[in-house]
C-alpha positions in Angstrom: -22.0 -9.4 9.3 -20.3 -7.9 6.2 -20.4 -4.1 5.6 -19.6 -3.2 2.1 -18.6 0.4 1.4 -19.3 1.3 -2.3 -17.2 3.6 -4.3 -14.1 2.1 -2.6 -15.2 -1.4 -2.8 -14.1 -2.0 0.9 -15.6 -4.8 2.8 -15.4 -4.9 6.7 -16.4 -8.1 8.6 -18.0 -7.2 11.8 -18.1 -9.9 14.4 -21.2 -10.5 16.6 -21.2 -8.1 19.5 -18.8 -5.6 17.9 -19.5 -2.0 17.0 -18.5 -0.4 13.7 -18.3 3.4 13.4 -18.0 4.9 9.9 -17.1 8.6 9.7 -17.4 10.6 6.5 -15.0 13.3 5.6 -16.3 16.0 3.2 -15.0 19.4 2.0 -18.7 20.5 1.4 -21.9 20.0 3.4 -22.1 16.2 3.8 -25.2 14.4 2.5 -27.0 11.5 4.3 -25.4 8.2 3.4 -27.6 5.4 1.8 -27.6 2.2 3.7 -29.2 -1.0 2.5 -29.6 -4.5 3.9 -28.2 -7.5 2.0 -28.5 -11.2 2.7 -25.2 -11.1 4.6 -25.0 -7.6 6.0 -25.2 -4.0 4.8 -24.1 -1.9 1.9 -23.1 1.6 2.7 -22.9 4.4 0.0 -21.3 7.5 1.7 -21.8 10.8 0.1 -18.3 12.1 0.8 -14.8 12.4 -0.4 -13.3 9.8 2.0 -14.2 8.0 5.2 -12.6 6.4 8.3 -13.7 3.3 10.2 -13.4 2.2 13.8 -14.1 -1.4 15.0 -14.7 -1.6 18.7 -13.1 1.7 19.3 -9.9 1.0 17.3 -9.0 2.4 13.9 -9.8 -0.2 11.2 -7.2 -0.4 8.3 -9.0 0.2 5.0 -7.8 -1.6 1.9 -8.7 1.4 -0.3 -6.5 3.7 1.8 -3.5 1.3 2.0 
């Protein structure tokens, strides 16, 4: 499955059986994220200033934060 994080144009490939955790970081009260299904995965629109990702409990390096 591919999870796309809009605003940053990041794509995370999540293998079958893996767990992806996305954490939003916001200076104000965070708003609920919008998540939509796509033919090959999900699109995630976080309503926050930045975010972090973990895949199977390990930090996932994000292209937008490199």
